[in-house]
LONUDREN-294185 format. One record per residue (C-alpha): residue in one letter; x, y, z. Coordinates in steps of 0.02 Angstrom, whole numbers. Example, Ala and Ser with C-alpha at 12.3 -4.5 7.8 and 13.67 -1.06 7.14 Angstrom:
! residues 2
a	615	-225	390
s	684	-53	357
***
This chain:
! residues 732
m	147	1894	-789
t	245	1876	-626
l	422	1810	-628
l	548	1789	-488
s	714	1878	-496
s	870	1772	-508
t	919	1791	-326
a	875	1676	-183
p	839	1697	2
r	948	1650	147
r	872	1522	266
r	951	1485	435
g	831	1368	526
l	875	1203	441
a	1057	1255	423
r	1068	1272	611
i	990	1100	635
g	1109	1018	512
g	1263	1104	582
w	1217	1067	763
c	1185	882	726
a	1351	868	634
a	1441	955	778
h	1360	843	911
p	1350	676	821
w	1362	558	969
l	1217	642	1059
i	1106	629	905
v	1154	446	878
a	1115	409	1060
v	945	495	1047
w	901	390	895
f	961	232	981
v	849	270	1130
a	701	307	1014
l	728	143	921
a	741	43	1083
a	589	128	1159
a	482	97	1005
t	536	-85	992
l	508	-122	1176
g	343	-28	1174
h	282	-133	1029
r	328	-295	1118
a	250	-238	1280
l	85	-183	1203
g	75	-328	1081
g	-12	-241	937
t	-90	-355	805
y	-150	-331	626
t	-311	-389	543
d	-416	-348	392
d	-579	-262	438
f	-687	-230	285
t	-841	-175	383
l	-938	-25	319
p	-1047	45	459
g	-1217	97	393
s	-1212	-15	239
a	-1350	-143	211
t	-1224	-284	222
q	-1161	-226	391
t	-1337	-195	455
g	-1382	-375	415
a	-1226	-438	503
d	-1264	-333	657
l	-1443	-397	664
l	-1384	-577	652
k	-1255	-550	788
a	-1386	-471	903
h	-1519	-605	881
q	-1413	-761	850
p	-1240	-731	925
a	-1181	-908	884
a	-1202	-870	698
g	-1153	-687	701
g	-968	-693	738
v	-817	-709	624
a	-826	-868	521
g	-689	-997	494
q	-692	-1175	429
l	-628	-1345	479
v	-612	-1449	321
f	-591	-1637	341
t	-527	-1745	197
v	-470	-1925	175
g	-379	-2003	28
s	-465	-2171	40
g	-621	-2238	121
t	-749	-2116	190
l	-759	-1995	334
t	-901	-2093	414
d	-773	-2230	449
r	-684	-2103	560
q	-836	-2011	627
s	-796	-2038	810
p	-623	-1954	812
i	-690	-1812	703
e	-831	-1781	826
t	-704	-1785	967
a	-604	-1650	875
i	-763	-1547	850
g	-800	-1557	1035
d	-624	-1505	1083
v	-632	-1355	964
t	-800	-1305	1039
h	-720	-1285	1210
l	-580	-1171	1147
p	-586	-989	1203
h	-669	-865	1083
v	-768	-1004	994
l	-955	-964	988
s	-1011	-1120	896
v	-951	-1261	784
g	-1061	-1339	650
d	-1090	-1525	625
p	-985	-1590	479
f	-1100	-1741	458
t	-1264	-1651	421
t	-1341	-1645	248
g	-1247	-1526	135
t	-1083	-1528	231
v	-1023	-1700	171
s	-973	-1723	-11
h	-1058	-1853	-120
d	-906	-1968	-114
g	-898	-1953	75
r	-716	-1900	74
t	-735	-1714	113
a	-834	-1628	249
y	-828	-1458	330
a	-885	-1376	490
t	-911	-1189	508
v	-832	-1114	664
q	-896	-948	730
f	-773	-843	833
d	-816	-695	942
q	-671	-601	861
n	-557	-624	713
p	-434	-765	753
t	-296	-665	666
t	-299	-549	818
l	-284	-687	948
g	-95	-704	944
s	26	-832	875
g	-23	-964	1004
y	-205	-979	952
v	-185	-1082	793
p	-74	-1211	883
s	-215	-1229	1010
v	-333	-1270	867
d	-204	-1394	802
n	-202	-1480	970
a	-392	-1484	976
t	-403	-1569	806
d	-263	-1695	837
a	-389	-1834	869
a	-446	-1825	688
r	-269	-1817	620
t	-217	-1967	724
a	-358	-2064	639
g	-286	-2024	467
v	-396	-1874	427
r	-320	-1719	352
v	-382	-1560	438
d	-365	-1392	351
y	-425	-1220	399
g	-526	-1100	292
g	-598	-926	310
a	-532	-816	449
l	-451	-966	534
g	-356	-1006	374
q	-293	-827	367
a	-231	-841	546
a	-139	-1002	502
r	-41	-926	358
p	146	-929	391
g	218	-761	440
g	388	-678	428
g	408	-713	242
d	443	-531	204
r	609	-533	298
t	695	-606	145
s	624	-466	38
e	691	-336	158
l	865	-412	155
i	865	-423	-34
g	810	-241	-49
i	947	-184	70
g	1077	-292	-18
v	1036	-222	-190
a	1036	-46	-118
i	1213	-71	-52
i	1273	-134	-221
v	1193	11	-315
l	1266	138	-194
l	1439	63	-205
l	1434	61	-395
g	1356	233	-407
f	1462	327	-280
g	1613	219	-252
t	1639	236	-64
v	1594	118	78
l	1542	254	199
g	1447	347	63
a	1349	188	30
g	1330	138	212
l	1263	299	287
p	1098	300	189
i	1071	117	230
v	1102	142	417
s	987	293	423
a	848	203	328
i	858	46	437
v	852	146	598
g	704	244	532
v	610	89	473
f	626	-8	634
t	582	144	738
g	430	170	629
l	377	-12	641
g	389	-1	830
v	279	153	832
l	155	68	714
g	153	-86	824
m	111	18	977
l	-30	105	884
a	-94	-65	825
a	-131	-109	1006
a	-267	24	1004
v	-313	41	819
t	-358	-94	693
f	-229	-89	553
a	-238	-203	401
s	-130	-359	395
v	-29	-285	252
s	14	-128	354
p	186	-177	422
t	243	-237	252
l	181	-77	169
a	265	28	303
t	428	-67	278
m	423	-45	90
m	392	141	105
g	514	169	247
l	659	81	163
g	624	159	-7
v	607	341	44
g	729	324	189
i	872	272	76
d	823	401	-55
y	814	547	66
a	980	503	147
l	1059	477	-24
f	1012	651	-85
l	1086	729	72
t	1244	624	68
t	1276	666	-115
r	1257	853	-85
h	1367	845	70
r	1507	755	-21
q	1504	885	-158
a	1519	1022	-28
l	1671	933	45
l	1751	921	-127
d	1719	1108	-146
g	1824	1136	11
a	1691	1161	145
d	1718	1110	326
p	1618	950	370
v	1505	1039	494
d	1477	1185	376
a	1447	1063	233
a	1315	973	336
a	1231	1139	378
r	1226	1192	196
t	1165	1020	143
v	1018	1017	264
a	976	1198	221
t	963	1154	36
s	932	970	-1
g	860	945	174
r	725	1070	137
a	685	979	-25
v	674	817	75
l	547	894	193
i	442	960	49
a	450	789	-35
a	404	696	124
t	262	818	158
t	194	783	-16
v	198	595	14
v	114	613	184
i	-20	729	112
a	-56	601	-25
l	-69	461	103
a	-174	564	223
g	-289	604	77
l	-347	423	85
y	-454	472	233
a	-560	571	111
s	-629	403	55
g	-727	396	217
i	-672	215	236
t	-574	188	396
f	-483	34	329
i	-411	135	184
g	-367	287	288
q	-274	183	416
l	-171	101	278
g	-115	276	230
i	-72	316	411
a	30	154	426
a	133	198	272
g	148	381	323
i	223	341	493
t	384	272	419
v	392	412	290
v	384	546	426
i	516	458	531
a	627	434	377
a	619	621	343
f	667	664	522
a	809	539	515
a	870	620	355
i	885	796	429
t	954	742	599
l	1034	570	598
v	1112	587	424
p	1206	750	463
a	1261	673	629
l	1333	522	538
l	1412	637	409
g	1489	736	552
l	1561	575	623
a	1634	529	454
g	1711	703	432
r	1828	712	284
h	1855	524	288
i	1691	483	201
d	1784	439	40
r	1934	355	121
v	1875	174	95
h	1817	157	-83
v	1791	25	-218
r	1826	147	-359
r	1867	331	-381
p	1735	427	-283
v	1622	544	-379
a	1495	671	-322
e	1387	788	-424
p	1437	814	-606
v	1521	975	-657
g	1562	1049	-826
d	1476	1029	-993
d	1548	864	-1050
g	1461	744	-930
v	1343	610	-993
w	1192	695	-917
q	1242	864	-986
r	1247	784	-1158
h	1079	703	-1127
a	1005	870	-1075
a	1074	950	-1232
r	994	815	-1341
v	825	840	-1257
g	842	1028	-1277
r	876	1010	-1464
r	722	901	-1498
p	600	930	-1354
w	443	886	-1454
l	517	718	-1506
f	563	671	-1327
l	399	734	-1254
t	293	638	-1380
g	396	479	-1365
g	390	478	-1175
v	203	508	-1170
l	172	369	-1296
i	274	244	-1195
a	173	279	-1038
a	8	278	-1135
v	42	108	-1214
l	84	32	-1045
a	-78	104	-975
i	-192	20	-1105
p	-236	-134	-997
v	-310	-21	-863
l	-462	3	-976
s	-516	-175	-933
i	-479	-170	-746
h	-592	-278	-638
l	-591	-244	-452
g	-628	-383	-329
h	-564	-476	-177
i	-425	-605	-188
d	-478	-764	-103
a	-380	-916	-43
g	-383	-992	-217
a	-236	-881	-263
d	-130	-931	-113
p	21	-1047	-128
a	-26	-1231	-142
g	56	-1274	24
y	-55	-1158	126
t	-190	-1238	232
d	-321	-1113	174
r	-279	-1151	-8
h	-299	-1338	22
a	-463	-1306	114
y	-524	-1197	-31
d	-480	-1329	-161
a	-556	-1470	-60
v	-720	-1378	-33
s	-728	-1326	-217
a	-700	-1505	-275
g	-821	-1582	-150
f	-964	-1456	-150
g	-939	-1335	-293
p	-837	-1174	-302
g	-978	-1064	-236
t	-970	-1150	-66
n	-814	-1047	-31
g	-916	-887	-44
p	-1092	-909	27
f	-1215	-769	53
t	-1319	-757	212
i	-1496	-694	192
v	-1567	-602	343
i	-1751	-552	348
e	-1821	-439	484
p	-2012	-461	482
a	-2131	-333	552
p	-2163	-358	740
g	-2296	-491	770
a	-2304	-542	586
t	-2333	-725	538
t	-2174	-789	456
d	-2221	-963	391
s	-2286	-904	222
l	-2145	-778	208
a	-2017	-916	238
n	-2096	-1025	103
s	-2100	-882	-22
l	-1921	-835	17
s	-1859	-1014	-1
q	-1944	-1033	-170
a	-1883	-866	-235
l	-1703	-896	-182
g	-1702	-1071	-257
t	-1759	-1008	-428
t	-1639	-860	-436
t	-1514	-875	-578
d	-1339	-936	-529
v	-1394	-1004	-360
a	-1327	-1180	-333
s	-1420	-1219	-172
v	-1516	-1139	-29
s	-1522	-1197	151
p	-1691	-1209	238
v	-1757	-1040	295
r	-1755	-1045	485
p	-1800	-921	622
t	-1673	-863	749
p	-1696	-930	927
d	-1795	-775	977
n	-1902	-784	817
a	-1851	-605	775
l	-1767	-646	609
l	-1773	-770	465
v	-1605	-834	406
a	-1549	-935	254
t	-1386	-973	167
v	-1367	-958	-22
i	-1228	-1051	-112
p	-1182	-970	-279
a	-1151	-1079	-431
s	-991	-982	-471
p	-827	-952	-378
p	-811	-801	-264
q	-704	-705	-389
d	-819	-738	-538
t	-917	-591	-610
r	-1073	-700	-603
t	-1057	-700	-413
d	-1052	-510	-417
q	-1210	-509	-522
l	-1295	-632	-406
l	-1266	-517	-258
g	-1346	-374	-353
t	-1493	-485	-406
l	-1524	-541	-227
q	-1515	-364	-159
n	-1610	-273	-295
t	-1732	-400	-365
t	-1760	-561	-267
l	-1780	-489	-92
p	-1880	-334	-143
d	-2001	-444	-243
v	-2026	-567	-99
l	-2045	-432	33
a	-2159	-316	-65
g	-2306	-273	47
q	-2237	-376	192
h	-2173	-229	297
a	-2011	-325	316
q	-1829	-282	283
g	-1708	-399	193
y	-1518	-400	192
v	-1383	-500	105
t	-1232	-518	218
g	-1084	-632	251
t	-897	-616	221
l	-906	-615	31
a	-1053	-493	27
g	-955	-377	141
q	-801	-387	30
l	-899	-351	-129
t	-990	-206	-47
f	-822	-139	14
r	-755	-152	-164
d	-900	-53	-234
e	-880	83	-104
v	-695	96	-138
a	-722	107	-326
a	-855	242	-304
r	-741	348	-195
l	-580	331	-295
p	-618	488	-401
l	-638	588	-240
i	-468	528	-176
i	-387	573	-342
c	-459	749	-336
v	-411	778	-153
v	-233	715	-173
i	-202	813	-333
a	-275	972	-259
c	-166	961	-103
a	-10	923	-204
l	-45	1068	-321
l	-59	1189	-176
l	103	1127	-100
l	198	1141	-265
l	125	1313	-300
a	180	1375	-130
s	352	1295	-149
f	400	1342	-327
r	287	1494	-363
s	247	1420	-533
l	79	1371	-605
a	158	1272	-748
v	271	1171	-634
a	125	1120	-522
v	3	1076	-661
k	135	987	-763
a	187	883	-613
a	8	826	-581
l	-24	780	-762
f	139	687	-787
n	119	595	-622
l	-48	529	-688
l	48	457	-836
s	164	354	-726
i	17	299	-617
g	-84	245	-769
a	63	146	-837
a	88	58	-670
y	-98	16	-662
g	-87	-58	-837
v	59	-171	-793
v	-29	-234	-636
v	-187	-275	-735
a	-89	-365	-871
v	9	-472	-747
f	-123	-516	-618
q	-291	-499	-706
w	-238	-551	-881
g	-114	-678	-813
w	36	-618	-913
g	175	-694	-809
g	76	-711	-649
t	129	-892	-625
a	311	-835	-624
l	267	-726	-475
g	188	-871	-380
v	6	-826	-417
g	-85	-987	-460
e	-229	-909	-559
s	-285	-749	-641
v	-359	-639	-506
p	-455	-476	-498
i	-365	-322	-438
e	-388	-309	-250
s	-516	-172	-222
y	-407	-54	-121
v	-244	-78	-219
p	-279	58	-351
m	-322	184	-216
m	-166	143	-116
m	-58	143	-271
f	-123	312	-324
a	-84	395	-158
i	88	314	-141
v	142	333	-322
f	82	513	-332
g	177	554	-175
l	337	466	-230
s	327	545	-403
m	320	714	-318
d	479	666	-225
y	579	657	-385
e	489	809	-454
v	540	912	-303
f	721	854	-310
l	734	890	-497
i	638	1054	-503
s	721	1124	-347
r	892	1106	-431
v	825	1175	-596
r	755	1323	-501
e	917	1347	-406
v	1016	1361	-569
w	884	1473	-646
l	886	1588	-496
a	1074	1603	-515
t	1076	1629	-704
g	905	1691	-758
d	920	1571	-907
n	781	1441	-918
a	875	1325	-1037
a	1030	1331	-929
g	923	1297	-776
v	840	1143	-853
a	1004	1074	-917
g	1100	1112	-758
g	966	1045	-642
l	948	886	-745
a	1136	858	-751
a	1153	888	-563
t	1014	769	-512
a	998	638	-650
r	1130	520	-580
v	1069	528	-402
i	886	513	-457
t	931	362	-563
c	1025	279	-420
a	885	321	-298
a	757	249	-419
c	858	89	-439
i	864	71	-251
m	680	106	-222
t	631	-9	-366
s	739	-147	-293
v	660	-125	-123
f	484	-134	-196
l	515	-277	-317
a	601	-380	-182
f	429	-395	-101
l	370	-495	-251
l	439	-641	-149
s	299	-613	-23
t	169	-751	-15
n	31	-618	2
v	-43	-582	-170
v	-95	-406	-119
v	85	-369	-68
k	142	-436	-238
m	21	-318	-325
l	81	-168	-227
a	264	-218	-250
l	248	-235	-439
g	143	-79	-459
l	255	29	-353
g	415	-41	-428
v	356	-13	-607
s	293	161	-567
v	461	213	-495
i	553	147	-649
i	437	239	-768
d	434	398	-665
a	621	412	-638
t	667	373	-818
v	530	411	-944
i	443	550	-847
r	578	635	-744
l	725	620	-865
i	634	640	-1030
v	457	708	-1023
v	480	839	-886
p	639	921	-955
a	567	916	-1132
a	411	1007	-1073
m	515	1134	-976
f	623	1170	-1128
l	463	1201	-1229
l	381	1312	-1098
g	532	1424	-1078
r	502	1574	-964
w	322	1517	-939
n	392	1384	-821
w	405	1518	-688
w	245	1615	-716
l	121	1640	-575
p	-32	1756	-578
k	-5	1906	-465
w	-163	1874	-363
l	-109	1694	-331
d	66	1749	-283
r	-8	1864	-151
v	-121	1734	-69
l	-3	1584	-69
p	115	1554	78
k	299	1557	32
l	386	1389	53
d	555	1401	-31
p	609	1221	-63
h	790	1255	-105
p	864	1420	-44
s	1032	1478	-102
e	1186	1434	-5
t	1254	1609	-31
a	1254	1699	134
q	1226	1873	61
a	1085	1827	-58
p	936	1944	-34
t	755	1889	-35
p	686	1889	-214
e	548	2008	-259
p	418	1969	-392
v	441	2070	-549
t	320	2099	-691
a	371	2045	-864
***
């Protein structure tokens, strides 16, 4: 087998960057200030917007939507709803002002058509609820903050007459209040400051990581906003980017600051300390950030643009956070000089030394009983992962929104007045053969749709104005999130339409918002295994090239899957099973949003690799110096455990603070990411990984000769010793 000798190479590139930034701090600070201002002003000038686009080009659902848009533009746009309700009397008593409101909405820009709320099927039996479908030429969420107030003004005639007007569909999404995540950001930053002060004792030591992370996050959000002017990013993108930017930004800066302060305590000059810090921990930061970005970029392997662009949105702030860590952080450390510990709340501490520290004792305990700790840690993660066996993917509709939201009120009013399936209709589009007679086909279709199981009602089958298509609307008997609605879509696509159209030389499609969402969910679920394979393969290659160890790379991938599975399990238990969901502001049990597991996998796998890189790089550094595997594991764990624990507390706080968001998808991501970080930084990184490394012994650093020859060499943590020669592989 191939082992590395216990010497380490000298690397000058990053050391020069760190030293230069520390020696010219004001220039670096000014450059970052200009970058922040330019990104912010660019975002405001270009006015980028965010919207959810679940279209799947080439799918049957999208083909049906495209046909409808081509042959009946007034019915082929983006659908919203105007829902009218009264507490007493009936809507017919106020018909005139409602019709005035409908007319005013019709004349708004971007409105293709508005339905009649007083036709059969759009007025409830008690006459107190009615709805009108509004078709827009583009999603109203992209039309700016002034568009919903213009709709408010247009519907004022109805409100003045005592009618409540609520918005559903895409219009309801546009009317949701924004800016609610600002509180989460402030809470995350506040908790981070407290943890840093308690963990490291000094005001400057706590403040530098926060400043660096904030600058990086706002610069990243500005860049994302500029890109959003040209690319369609999901509505959750800025929140996801903020979560990632704050979390990794504080962590990366924290690892550098801790190493720098230790170098100062060892007697190094501040500029030299910054150079040595960036050359060592800075290199680990770059490897860690690269792993996260690779995991996020791997989302493009899904072939779904929506998913890939979510990864890009999160990756932007990660990349900027990494650059801030290796440039802005050493500049700020250079400004602080030897005064970084001057203002403190308790006696400053840096990295532990000696054999009597708490983490040294913990490492010794793990080393004495590695099988016990390994088995116990794996069992904890496995038990938490049990709920994932019953995971149900779907789309979260307005029924899970807070009660005060207009789209939630519209959803409840329509469900009560017309049945829950009215909130998720299917549109049937039939394309007959050219010149074919459609009367008998329309009758057969109407009869077949009406007798299909779980169909509540069917609208009359009508031709489009150019007689090119037949169109009908199917109202399910079950709510949009119900599994029976899923089954109905499959029945319509695979049984009802094929039976009706057999021998007719016609094509049939089931389309509409809900059909598109369910099709999107199925595509995402089918491609999740591919994403997992791509992300794991890329991470394995990076770790192999960095640590020259097959065991380290494989072990990291397997153990990361443990923390991901545990996080999945907790999310399923809380949101799908309803264990505590009401405490998080979720009004009902909901399916797991279709793209959440895929996003969680990429993000959690990347973040787990962060802590793996920081821990293993220090273990490897000690092993290279001593040639003793047990000493390397114990020394690396003792040197990084405190900072990993503090970093995990900070990142967890940042993620969990977003549980205050009113967006249920954000809540899912926040809980899943927060739990994964807790599990990974405690159970996995501080128990399972060191236990496994104690058991593997010298096999930790084995690499087949042929693989050693073909892999590029990416040393994640070179020695700080100036005279250290480059290690040569030796055969043992």
